C-alpha positions, 0 to 999 in steps of 0.5 A, spaced: 544 291 760 538 293 754 535 287 750 538 290 744 545 290 747 544 283 749 541 281 742 547 285 739 552 281 743 549 274 742 549 276 734 557 278 734 558 272 738 555 268 733 559 271 727 565 266 727 561 260 728 556 262 722 562 263 718 564 256 720 558 253 717 559 257 710 566 254 710 570 261 710 572 265 716 569 272 715 573 276 721 573 283 717 565 282 715 559 287 717 563 292 721 570 294 724 566 293 731 564 286 729 571 284 726 574 286 732 570 282 737 569 276 732 577 276 732 577 276 739 572 271 740 575 265 736 581 263 733 582 265 725 582 257 723 580 254 717 573 251 717 576 244 716 578 244 723 572 248 726 568 244 731 561 245 729 555 244 734 548 245 735 550 252 738 553 253 731 546 252 727 543 256 732 547 262 730 546 261 723 538 261 724 539 268 727 542 270 721 537 267 717 531 269 721 529 262 723 528 259 729 528 251 730 527 247 736 533 243 740 531 237 737 531 240 730 537 243 730 540 236 733 537 233 727 540 238 722 547 238 724 550 232 721 547 235 714 550 241 715 557 238 716 556 234 710 554 240 706 561 244 709 565 238 706 561 239 699 563 246 700 570 245 701 570 240 695 567 245 691 572 250 692 578 246 689 574 246 683 577 251 678 571 255 675 573 260 670 570 267 671 566 267 665 563 261 667 555 262 667 551 258 672 546 253 669 540 257 670 537 263 665 533 269 666 528 270 661 524 277 662 518 275 657 513 271 660 511 264 658 508 264 651 510 271 650 517 270 647 518 275 641 517 273 634 521 275 628 528 275 626 534 280 628 536 284 621 542 287 625 546 293 621 540 294 616 540 301 613 536 306 618 532 312 616 537 317 619 535 325 618 540 329 613 545 333 617 546 340 616 552 342 612 558 342 617 564 347 616 570 343 616 577 346 617 584 344 619 581 345 626 578 338 627 577 339 634 571 343 632 568 337 630 569 333 637 562 334 640 558 333 633 554 326 633 556 320 629 550 322 624 554 328 622 561 325 623 559 319 619 556 323 613 563 327 613 567 321 612 562 317 607 563 324 603 570 324 604 571 331 607 575 328 613 578 321 613 578 316 619 585 317 620 585 325 621 578 324 626 582 318 630 588 323 631 583 328 633 580 324 638 586 321 641 589 328 642 583 330 646 584 323 650 591 325 651 590 332 653 583 331 658 583 324 659 588 324 666 585 330 668 578 327 668 580 320 670 576 317 665 581 313 661 585 307 663 588 305 656 589 309 650 589 304 644 593 308 639 596 303 635 590 299 634 586 305 633 590 308 627 591 301 624 583 301 624 582 308 621 587 307 616 584 300 614 577 304 614 580 309 609 583 304 604 576 301 604 572 307 603 577 309 597 576 302 594 569 303 594 567 299 600 563 303 605 561 299 611 555 303 614 554 309 619 560 307 624 565 306 618 571 310 621 568 312 627 572 313 633 569 310 640 571 308 647 569 301 651 568 301 658 574 297 661 570 290 662 569 289 655 575 284 653 579 286 647 584 281 645 591 283 646 589 289 650 589 290 658 582 289 661 582 291 668 575 291 670 577 298 674 580 293 680 587 293 682 587 285 682 586 285 675 590 291 673 594 287 668 589 282 665 590 281 658 584 277 654 586 273 649 579 274 645 574 280 643 568 281 646 562 280 642 560 287 642 568 289 640 567 284 634 561 287 632 563 294 632 570 292 629 566 289 623 561 295 622 568 299 621 568 303 628 575 305 631 577 303 638 581 309 641 580 307 648 578 303 654 575 307 659 574 308 666 569 304 671 568 303 678 572 297 681 568 291 679 562 295 676 560 299 682 560 307 683 565 311 679 572 310 683 577 305 680 584 304 682 586 310 678 582 315 682 575 318 681 572 319 674 570 326 674 564 330 671 566 334 665 560 339 667 563 340 674 570 337 675 570 337 682 565 332 683 564 325 680 560 322 674 557 316 679 555 309 676 560 304 674 559 306 666 562 313 669 568 313 664 564 312 658 559 317 660 564 322 662 568 321 655 562 322 651 560 328 654 567 331 654 568 330 646 573 325 647 570 319 643 564 319 638 560 314 642 562 309 648 559 303 650 557 302 657 553 296 662 548 297 667 546 292 672 542 297 677 543 304 674 550 304 671 548 307 664 542 311 666 545 314 672 552 317 669 549 318 663 544 323 666 549 326 671 554 327 665 548 329 660 549 324 655 544 319 652 544 313 655 540 307 652 539 301 657 536 295 652 532 290 654 536 284 658 538 279 653 538 284 647 546 284 647 551 279 648 555 279 654 560 274 651 567 277 653 564 282 658 565 282 666 560 278 669 557 282 675 550 279 675 548 274 670 541 275 671 541 283 671 547 285 666 545 289 660 550 292 655 548 299 651 550 305 648 552 312 651 552 317 645 551 325 644 544 324 640 538 319 640 539 317 633 546 315 635 544 310 640 539 307 634 545 307 630 550 303 635 544 299 638 543 297 630 550 294 630 551 290 636 544 287 638 542 280 636 544 273 638 551 271 637 551 263 639 555 265 645 550 268 650 544 264 650 540 269 654 540 273 647 533 273 643 534 274 636 528 279 636 527 285 630 529 292 631 525 296 627 527 303 627 521 308 624 523 316 627 516 318 623 511 314 628 506 320 630 506 321 638 499 321 638 499 314 636 502 312 642 500 310 649 505 314 654 504 314 661 508 318 666 509 316 674 505 322 677 508 322 684 515 323 681 513 329 677 510 333 683 514 338 687 516 335 693 521 337 699 526 332 697 527 334 690 528 342 688 523 346 685 527 347 679 528 340 677 520 339 678 519 344 673 523 342 668 520 335 668 513 338 668 516 342 662 518 336 658 511 333 659 508 340 655 514 339 650 511 332 648 504 334 648 506 340 643 508 334 639 502 330 639 503 326 645 498 325 650 501 323 657 497 320 662 498 320 670 500 312 672 503 309 678 508 304 678 506 296 681 506 296 688 511 291 690 517 290 695 522 291 690 527 293 695 526 286 699 529 282 692 535 287 691 540 282 694 539 278 688 545 282 685 549 282 691 548 274 691 550 273 684 556 278 685 559 275 691 558 268 687 562 271 681 568 274 685 568 268 691 575 266 689 577 273 690 574 274 696 576 268 699 583 269 697 583 276 700 584 279 693 578 284 695 583 287 700 586 290 694 580 294 691 580 301 692 574 302 696 573 299 703 568 302 706 561 299 709 558 300 702 563 297 697 564 291 694 569 287 699 564 288 705 558 286 700 561 280 698 563 278 705 556 280 707 552 276 702 556 270 704 550 269 709 544 269 704 541 263 704 540 259 697 533 258 699 532 266 700 535 267 693 531 262 690 525 265 693 527 272 691 527 269 684 520 267 684 518 273 687 521 277 681 517 273 677 511 276 680 514 283 679 515 281 672 507 279 671 506 286 674 510 290 670 507 286 664 500 288 666 502 295 667 506 295 660 499 292 656 496 299 657 502 303 655 508 303 650 512 307 654 512 311 661 516 317 663 520 319 670 526 322 672 532 319 671 535 320 678 531 317 684 525 314 680 523 307 683 522 305 676 530 304 675 530 298 680 524 295 678 525 295 670 532 293 672 530 287 675 524 285 670 529 287 664 525 293 661 529 297 656 530 305 658 533 311 655 535 318 659 537 324 655 538 331 658 532 335 660 535 342 662 540 344 667 539 346 675 545 350 678 549 348 671 548 341 672 544 337 667 538 334 669 535 328 665 528 325 663 528 317 663 523 313 658 522 306 659 519 301 654 516 295 653 520 289 652 524 288 646 521 295 644 527 300 644 525 303 637 519 306 641 523 308 646 528 312 641 522 315 637 519 318 643 526 321 646 527 323 639 521 327 638 523 331 645 530 332 643 528 335 636 524 340 640 529 342 645 536 345 645 539 341 651 542 336 646 546 342 643 549 344 649 556 341 651 561 342 657 566 347 657 573 344 658 577 350 659 576 350 666 580 344 666 586 347 664 591 345 659 
């Protein structure tokens, strides 16, 4: 027998024993092979009745990549048994899903907390819109940006009620075909639209989101309306409160028309209703857990949407569906009322059809709320006239080069994007990302997600999730049971080192450019909490390609400014998918 096979057999035999150490039997763990072997090797017993011995500790060492002496294992055994008793007692404690751990991540380094105060909903300088023709066919306005729709409502050329009915009709017609709608909120939407119209008639105008229909990723709590998290176990969950972002958009006058699809428990594009489709290519998916908001915005089913990102779930679906996705700095927007996946990585941001729309929506939702202690009350100063020549702009050089792994057409588009910005006064400089083993600490997300849904894992509720393959949450949650707390904390300490490297890099640049898909900067910036935005930069084989702009902490304004310059200099933002291929 080979050494590899011998090692694998010993590892498999250790799985049930290590599960006892963790206090939960994981027969369906790493793979079907291991599951079957483990089931045959040991009875499915509760950990409380399992006999722990030194061999159990030895197996746990193998999973942790450690090696102790026989004497050290014997000495550690009583402590391991005491820990197991503590785990069992702890699991009897009812901990609500929205309970934060007693640790907080701050993306800024010591002494660099941003100063100033947020002035949420301050009036922003927005370009005047060209005259838009309004006919009885309001669906002709479906792809117009918020800035245009807002001017039409403010001038009372259209009513919020009529606009809302138009989007509700499109959601009804196309939502099921695209698998992007979980719940239509028709009654609420029409009531909010009627209120918006009454207020406008009475002379009260709340601002540019007044009367504008929007859609929410279905992990934001909406009082009295089911919030499913895209997962069968929570299909009938109805919260008693609104998320902070839902409250703030309501206060800004926006009209909630739909809860939009998301990958089960915020992973991928598959939910219990199917796979969210890409309106540009209906036979393919929208990817990323904010698939529904990206799809619905691109398809003209809502004026804008809100999504979330932990490791790419705004940027990836936004780039695939060809919309503008803004991932703000970690701690910019309150997560109160939003499903927790990773307490130290979750972020909330707008998904829109234009850069200015992202600025308008962000302006309404950012800032402290007294509920989410990670939120820093830093200002957002939007100035669309900052000359690009005054900004230090970098680009990840090797990611703009032609390679065997990226089509030449995509590389050409990226290089053309640099030329477009140069023509607008920018002076992009080649740069390199920090040299850091980012992949080695990516399990921070998995560990926190497994902790968030530990009760669901131990109750076997994860067996009801739609996806059950090795890369899906059920297997990840089980696998993450074998991440030692010591290694998790070490990874968080290493994350501090990565923060320092990114802080040093961003001391030389205001923003840097990269492709939206496949860039090494995406996992790095999600770990460090830096803001980023993606927008269309052309098409390859009929599918959108996107440019990503990453900025300094709490400086979404500069990211938006560079994006606006590019958007205004190109035609890509005016191009939208043809839904005729979906039929009626």
